[in-house]
N, C-alpha and C positions, 0 to 999 in steps of 0.2 A: 864496289867490292874492296877496294883501297882500306875505305875507313874498316867494315868488316873484318879485315885480318887483320887492322891494328887492335881494332876491340878484342880480337879471340885470343891477340898476342898477350897485351893487358892483363886478360883474366886470366889466364895460364898462370905468367905470373905471380899474382896474387895469390892463388892457388897454391903455387909450386913453395912460395915463402912462407905458409901455411904449413905445409906439409912436412916440409926440408929444411927452414929456418928456423928463426926468431922464435916463431907462433907455438910452433912444435917443441920445442926447447921451455916455452915457457911452461904447458903444458907436462912435458915431464918432470921439470924441478917441483911442481906444482900437485904429485901425485897425493901428498896425505894434508893436502888443504882442505879449506872447507867447502862443501860440492856450493856451485853457482846457483845463484836462486834468481828465478825468471822476478820475483816479485819485488826481492829487497836486491838485485844487481844489475841486472836486463833493463828493466824499465827506468830505473835512476841515470843509466847511458843515457838509451832512447829520449828523457825530456830533456837533460841539459845540451843535446846535440841539436833541440827543433824540429826531432824526428815525427814527435806528438802536439805539436803546437799547432794552431788554429791555424795558420799561415802555411799547414804542409800536411801529414796525414791524421794530424788531429781534428781537422773541418770538418764539420757534420758529416759533409761526402764523402769526406777523404780527397786522396789524390791518387792519380792515376789505376785507379781499382784498389787502392790498396787505401785501407781506412783505420786508425787507431784511437781508441777514447784520450778527451784532451786531457793532455798532460797524466798518460798513465792511470787515471782513476781507476780501471777498469782490466785488473790484470789476465782473468781469468778469460775476457772478450778480445784479451790483445795478445795471449797466449795462441788461440785457435784463428786469429788472423793471420799469425806468423808463422806458425807449425802446421794449421791443420788445412786454412783456406787455399782454393787454388790447386789442391791436390798437393796439398804440402812442397811447392817449390821454391818455396822464399827461404827452405835449408837443406843442406846439406849435411846430415849425420859423416858421412862418410867421407866426405871432403869439404869442410866447413867452408875456408875459403871460396869454396863457389857458392856460399848461400847467398841470394838476392838481397838479403838483408845487411851482409857484409859486402859484397861488391859492386851495390848501388852507390852505398853511403860514403864508398872509400875512392867514386870514379873510376872501378874496373871493369864498369858497366853503365853505358847514360844512364844518368841520372839529372830529374827538370829540378831538383833541389841544392844541386851542385855537391861538392863535396862537403861531406858532415865529418867524417873520422877519418884517420890519420888508419894506415894500413901497416900494422906491429905496434900502435899504439898500448896504451893499458885496457883502453876501453875497447879495442877491437878483439885484444885477448881475451876479455874477460868473456865477451860475445863467442867468440871463438870456442873457450875453454864449454863454455855454457849448451853449445850445439854439438861439439865432442863428445859429452858427458852421456847424452842422450835425450838432450832439449826437455828435461824435465818441465811438466805445466808444476802454477803456482800451485800450493798444497794446504789444506784447511789448516794444518800445522804450523805453518810460514811462523816468523815471527813479525809482528805488525807494531811498526812505528807509533809511538804511544806519544811523544813530543820532541821537540827539538830547543836545544839551550846554544846559545852564542858565548862567545870570548872575544873579547870585551866585551860586557854587555851594557856598561858604562864607560865611558872615556872622555878625560878632557887634555883638549889639544889646542895648539897653537897655529896660528898662519903659516901656512906650507907643512904641515907636517902630514904622515900617513898612518895608517894604524889597519891590519891586516884583522880579518873575520876568521875567527875559527867557527867552524859548525860542529856538534856534535848529535848523531839522530840516538835518540833514547827508545827502546822495543822494549815489549810484554811480556817477555823473556825473561828480563832482568839486562839486557845484553847492551852495550852501548857502541857507537863505533863513530871517529872521524869522517862526513860525508862534506866536507867541505867542499871537496874538489866535485860534488856534482848537485850543489844547491845554487840556487840564482839568488842575487842578489839586484837589487832596486833603488836610489838614494830618494829618500822622500822628500827631501828640497836641494836639490841640484847648487842654490847659490850658497849654501852651508860646505857638503861637500858631495863629491862624486864617486863613484865606485865602480871599480870595473870585475868581466867576469870573474875574477877566479878571487874576490871577497876582500882587496886592496881599497881602501877608503884614504881620501886625496882631501885635504881640509880645501877648499875656495872662498869662506869666508863666516862671516860674525855670526853668533849664533845659535840654537840650538837643532838639530839635524840628525835624522838615522838612515840607517839602511833595512829595507825589509829584506831580511831572507827565508828565502823556500824552499822547501824539500820534503816531496812526500806529502801533500794538502797539509801541511804543517808550516805555520809562518811563526818569526820571532823579531825582536826589534834589536839592532845595535845602535844603542844612542850617544851622540857625541856632541859635546859642548865646547864653543869658541868662544870665549870670552871676544867683549870687541875691545877696541884698541883705548880705553880711555882709564883715567888715570884719576878713580871717585875715590878720595879717602874713605876710611872704613866708618868714621862716625856717622856721615852722612846717614849712613843705613841705620847705624846702632841710634841712630839720634829720630829718627823718622818719626812721627804717629802712626800709631797703630790702632786698631778697633776692636778686630776679630782676625778669626784664621787667616781670610783671606789676605788681611794685610801681612802676616808672619810668612805667608807660603809664596806673596809674590815679591816680599823682598827680598828672602832668600833668593830666588830666580835672579832678582837683579841682582843682587850683590854678585853673584857667583859669576854674571853674566859683563860684569863693570856697568850697568845703564843707572844713571843716575834718575831716582822721579823726579814729575814735575812737581811743583809745591801744588796747594789746594784751590781750589777755583772761586771766585768770588760767592758770594751768594745770592746776586743775580742769576748768574750763572747756573747755582747749580739749582735752580728754585726753575728756571727754564727746563732745564735738562732732565731732573726729575721729573717733571709731573709732564713733558711729554713721555720720555721712557716707562711710567707706569700707569698712565690714563689716556694720550694717545690725542692731548689734545696742550694748546696754551696756557697756563696758567690768567685768572681774568682778573680784574683789578680790586677785584675784592679778596680773592686771594693772596693775591701778592700785596694787599696792604696789612693782611691778618698777619702772613709770614715776618713782615718789618716790623710788625706788634709786637714780636716773640721774642722773650729772653736770649740775644745772638748766642748763650749758649747752648738751648737743645731749638732753637726756630727747624733747625732739619728733622731732628729727629721727630717734633711736632708734624711739618708738613708730611713726615712718608707716612705718620698714624692718617690725618687724612686722606691723605692721597689712596691708600688701602682699603680704608672704610666705605668709600665712596659709588656713587652708582655708574661714576664712568669710568670707573676701575673694571663692573661687570661689561658693559659694553666694551671696551676694549676687549681684554682677556677673551669674553665670547667670541670676539670676533677673529683675535689671532689664533684663537683653538679648530675656528671652522675653516681657516687653511690648512691644518696637520688633518681635519676628517673630511675634508672635501667637499662642503658642503655650496654644490653647484647645479642653478636649476637647468643646466643641460642634459642633466643625467637624471633628475630627480621633478617630480609634479611640483606645484609650488604649495599644496599643502601640505608634500612630504617634506620639501624644506625647509617651512615652517616651521613643524614638528621637530626634526631635527632641531634645530637653531634652538627653540624656544628649550627644549631639556637640556639642551647645552647651555646656555644663559642662565639658567635656575640650578645648574652644577655651579654657577659660577658664584653666582648671587649668595649661595650659599656656603662658599668657600671650598667645597665637598673638597677631600682629599682625592689626591689625583691616584690613587692607588683605588678608590670606589671608584671614580667615575670609568676609569678603564675596565674595572670589572664590569660594573654593569654594559658595557659594551660589547663585551666577550661575550656575557651569558645571556643577551637580550633576548626575547621573545615577546610574541603579540603582537598585537597591531600597528601598523606603522603609524599612525595617527593618534596613535594614543600614547604607545609609544617611542620616541623620538630616537632612542640609541638602537631601535631595531636597523633606522636608516644607514649605518655601514655596510647591512649585510643587503642592501639593497642595491648602494655601489660596486660591492662586491660578491658577486652570485656564485660563482665556483669555488672549492675549497683552494687551490689555489690563491687564487684572487686575496679570498680571504689573507692566506698564510702571508702574501707576501705584503698586503697593506698593512696590514698587524704590528709584523715587524718592524716594516718601515717605520710607521707614526711612533709605535711605543717603545721602541726600543734603538732606532735607529742603525738596523742593522738590512740593506740590501739582498735578500740574498734570491733575487729573481735566478740571477746564471745559475744556480745549482737545480734548476726544475730540469734540466739536461742535460747534466753533468757536476760533475765535483768543480766546487767556486775555484777559480782559475788565480785569485789572489785570498783567497780565505779560508780557513778549513772546512768549513758546509759544504758536508760529503751531498750528493743524489739521495741517499738514503734518508739521511737528515732530514730534506727537503716533504719528502714525501709523508714520512713519521708525523712531521711536524701539518702538513696539510691534512691528515689521517684525522687529524683533530676536528677538523671542519666538515669532515664529510656526512655527517646524518644533520645538517643542518637544512631545512625545507621553508619553501614557502610557498603558501596555500595565494592566489591570485596573482596578477601580471604585475601591477601598480602604475606599468605603465615608463616611458622613457618624460622628457624636459616637455615635449609636445601634445602627448596621448595620455589615455591612459586616468584611470580614479585616484592614482597615486595611495591606495591603499593596500599591502601588502601582511599576511598575517603570516609571523615566522615560526617554526615549531620544529625540533627537534627527536627524529625517531629513535629508536631503540636498536636498529639494528642498519647493516650498511659501511662500504669502508670504501678506500680509494683506492687504485689499482696503482702500483710501480710499473711503469710499461715498461723498464726493465726486467723483470722478473716476470710479468705477468699474476702477478700473486698482490694481496693486500699487504702492504708497509706497516709493520705493526706502530701503533699512534704511540707517539714520545715528544714533548717539547723538545729543543734543540739542549744539547750537552744535558738530558734530562733520562731518569728511569721510563724505561718503556711500560705502558698500559696495558690491562687486559685486554685482548683484542675484542676479547665477548662479554665483556663488561657493559651493561644496559642502558647505564648513567651515563649524561650530559659531558662527553670529556670535554666541554669544554670552561668546565670548571675545575677541575684540574691544569688547566692550561690557563687559567687568569691566579690561580693560584701562586703557580709556578710563578709566571709573568711579572705580579703586583709582589712576589717575595720581595723583603729589602738586602737577600743577598743574590738577589738575580743579579749576576755583573751588570747587567746592560740596562734594566729598567730607569734605576735613578741615575743614571749615567746619562741619558736618553733625555730624560727631561729636563734636569739641570742644565744641560748643553742649550737645548733650545730657548731659557729663562735666561741663562748669563747673556747670549748670543743676543737678545731684548736691548738689554742693558749697555753690552758692551761693544754691539754695532758688527762683532765676528763672536762667534765659540770659540770654547778651550778647545774644541775641535773642530775642523773647517773643510769642508761641509758641514751645517748646525746636525745635518741629518744622517750623517755618514759616519758611523762608531767603529769603522774596519779597525781589525789588530794592525791592519798596513798602514792608518791614517792616524800617526799618533798626535796625542793633546798637547797644545804648545806649553802646557804645565801639566804636568800628568798626575804631581800630589796637590795641587788647588785643584783640579776636579774627582780625584777620589775625594777627598775631604769636603768637595760640595754637597756630593752626590749623599756621601753619608752623612751630614749633618740635614738635607732634607729626607734623608730614611730617618733617621731618630726624631724628625720632627712630627713625625707619622704622615708624610707626605701634603703637608700642611705648604703649598708653594707661597702663602704671603712670608710666612717664615726663613725662606731663601729669600726672595727678594730684600724683606726687610733688613737680613744681611747685607744681600750688595748695595743697596740704597746707605746704610751706614758705613759701608766701608771707606777708609782713607781711597783705597784704590780707583772704586769708582769717583771720589770728589776732587781726582788732581784735573788740573787746570789741562787743557786740550793742546797748550801753547809747549813748545819742545824745548829741549836745554839741548846744549852744546852734546851733552853726552847722551840723549836720547833718540836725535833727531833722525835717526839711520833706520829704530825699528819700527815695524808697523802691527805685532804683534805678542810684548808679553809686559803691555800693560803700565807700561814706564809713564802713560799720559793716556788722558781722553782722546778717543779718534773721534773725530768731525765727524761726522755721515748723516745726506740726505734724508730729512724725513722719507717714510713711506709714502707710497702715493696718496692712501687715504687720508692721512694724518697729514698732508701736506695742502690738501682740496679745502678739509676742514679749518687748519688756520688761518687759508685765505679768507675765508668764510667769517670767521671770529674776528678778525684783524680788525675786515672791513664791514661786520655789520651784516653782511647777507647771507643768504641761501641756496641749496643750488637744487634743483628740481630733476627726481629722478623717476621718470615716467613708460621706460618701457622695456623690455628685456631684448637681447642681442642674443640669437643662435646663430651655429655653425653654418655657413653658404650665407653670410650676408639676412639672415631675416629678422624680423623683428615684431615684438607683440604688446601691447600697452600692457599698463600695469598701475592700479591702483593701491597697491600693496604697502607703497613708501609715501606721506601726506609730507606736504610741505614743511621744509624744517626737520627732515630726516637728513641727520650728519653722513657725509660717506663710510665713518667706520659702524653704524649700524646697518649697512645695506647686508645683511644675511647670504644673502644670493649674489653669487659671482659673475652671474649671467646680466644684473642690471647694468644695461648702459652708459655707459662713459665714455667720453672721448679720453680726458684728461687723466682719470685713474688708468686707462690702456695706456697711455700714451710713459707716463712714472713707474709702470710697471708693477701694477698689481696682480695677484696672482689669479690664475685664469680657474684655479684650482679642477687642474683634468686629472694630475694623479697627484700621490703624495709623495711630496718633494718636494721642500723647501727649494732646488730650484728654480722653481718657476718662477718666483717672485725676482725682477729686477732690481739692481739698484745702479746699474751703470748708468750713466752722463749719458745723452744723446743730442745732436744737433737741432733733432726732432723737436726736445723740453726745451732747448733753451729757446727757441722758434719762437716756440707757442709760450713758453711765458713770458716773451719778449712781446711777441703781435697778437698771439690767439685770443679768441671771444673771450675766452673762462675770464681772466683777470679784467679785462678789458671793460666786459659789460657789467660787469661787478662793481667798477670803479663809478663808471658811470651810471649808473643804478641812481634815483631818487631816494630809494629806499635803504641807503650805505651810510654809514658811519659819517663819511664825509660830509653828505649831504645836509643832513641830521646836526651836526655840531653849527654849518653856515648859518642854518637857517634857525637857530637856536643862540645865533650872535657870539659863539664862540672867533677868538680872531686868531689868526697864524700860527702864532707861537704856541697856542696851548691845543690846537688840532697838532702840530708836529710834535707836542712834547705827547702828547695822548696816543699818536700813531705809535711810537718810539716803543715807552712801554706797553702797548697793546701787542707789539708784533715781535720785538726783541727781550722786552720784558728790561727794559732799562733805559734812564732818561740820554738824549743828545748829549754829545759833547760840547764844549762851548764853542769849537770850528765849526762841527757841523749844525749848530742851530745858527752859526754867524751868516755860515755858506746858504743850507737851507732858504732862511728866511729871504734873503739878496735874490735867490731865486723864485720867490714866488712876490716879491715886487717885481720882476720881468715881468709880470701876465698884467702887468694893469688892474685893469676892474676884475679879470676873469679868476677870479679865485677858485672857482669850482676846479679847473682847470689845473690850473698852479696846483693844489695838492692833491689832486690827484695822481698827477704827473710822480709830488715826492713821495705819496704811495707807492708808487708802480715803484720808486727807486728802492724802497725797502724790503718789497714782495721781491723782487726779483733778486734782490742781493742772496748772497753765500750767507751771510748771517742768520739772512730770515730760514732760507729754504735748508739748512742745515741743525743739527744737533751737534750742539760740541759745549 
């Protein structure tokens, strides 16, 4: 009873303040002011104060019987919830201060969300004015936000500096307003700069960072550059060698950041690095000899020509793109897996331009065992799945959040999601095709001339349209996917060329210019935006010939730098002042062990969810790991070292993180030890042929590390072998083990 009296007193007090105090005066002084808009004023306040966030009333089920759309994406529904639902009890037009929408967030009435709004504040008075003026609904002719801009857009700062960001909203009626106080701010790299809720960024370290600004489903970036505290002479950059546009743009960034580029790597390092990165294996003895036999001035360019022209290039890149397209035997029958892979392998063999490859996938029709590209639709059987996978695989866009509501971090709306998905609504299949264990694997894909996907929010078909593109005629009987493919692969598409460029870049540098590699959100800026834009343009102008981009990367001085840091670049990990060593991917590492030891790995069974296995004869003896087109092929080694299981279209499925299990398996597991002791191994054959210990050690070094041992290494290892007496096999096996478990072997550097 006592608590009830206190609550009543507080409630009446707040109501009195509105009628008799500041808020009332605010209304009186603003009689000529522009009317308060629910869409453009009230929603901003609810969003800024967290009322419509996922942890509060923006949750799918709402909170306390009150549900708002996430971040206010649906103004009509939110207005109804506030002003109409529960018999309109959430607002009191005659006495706004008694409205639940004000009394609860101010703490005048119990509120599980705590105090979100200060009584008498500007935001409080704005909502109160809207209620007092009649609580008008959002109108069709309300000004609509089209974009936001930030100032400063680019700032050059020093340690200890602060920078206050101003945000302007631009509307379709030509008006603009300062919306800074309602915008939300998030730092993209807290190591460089943090930001408070008011938009003031504080420098915390060196590098390039950004503040993501969100307002009204629009996003913008305020970029900040903080040079490293190194004194690098200008002539270091002026005199640095340049091969192409990559070096120009990289050196421009390094100069701004005061980072000294590492020198060129030596020829042996480049030979191993480029071979592993381009064709997924180590160079052979013959390739090493051919490389060093070439004139020193052009041996690297001639190597690149040979790498890009070989069959191993086809195997490696067909495997890489199989990750992107999720070729997976746990979801497709073997005949479908094989058909999909063979189609992809042939596209790589022909060096088919990437836009043509994607166009064939998007517009595929026919039987899945005859047109392998149709299996994209066997893996993605609903319009929503087709949309999300196509956007992720070919544009690096994750739009799944927009299926239920406007994307909380991006500009994509719920309507745009269903407009995009409706482009796939007429795709159908005859025949089940089966899954990994059942069915004949055959589906016939066809496209009907009618049919639409219903937008759940409206209960009506959403007019079909690609993202940010013109709407198609909803009654047009032609295959909508043709329009989608033309839009997606257009050189001017802002996502298509950038996405594949970033994937290729990550293959050669170990990280994308945007990281994660397939996460090209506006809120996830590139480490060098100018370089990504130029590389994507270069690819588009080369008619999406992927080899041309690879050739430019391999020829660049940026790629050819040593992995050894200098005093003026050792603290950075993403601006390409040096080459970053990284562990080989699982498949390449296993193949490299076999290549060094002259052994083979047998792949004889498939692994299915739940611990079930099935024998297979699809992969004859001698098949390399990089030729395993089905990710369900069982291999403890590949699983341990992070092979992509291809469950979903996401590069995040592949793991490159080291683990204790990996260390133990390399050191004591049966993979290396069984190969070392094999009678068919390179070591066993060399001993049988009469080679001495020094010759075998030299050969192991060149096969594994593409270099000769140093004098100290040679002396030490020969002393070790002598300690084994007559047991030369064990001695040399241990030498090989020490090489194969070393960082120099397992990493590309």
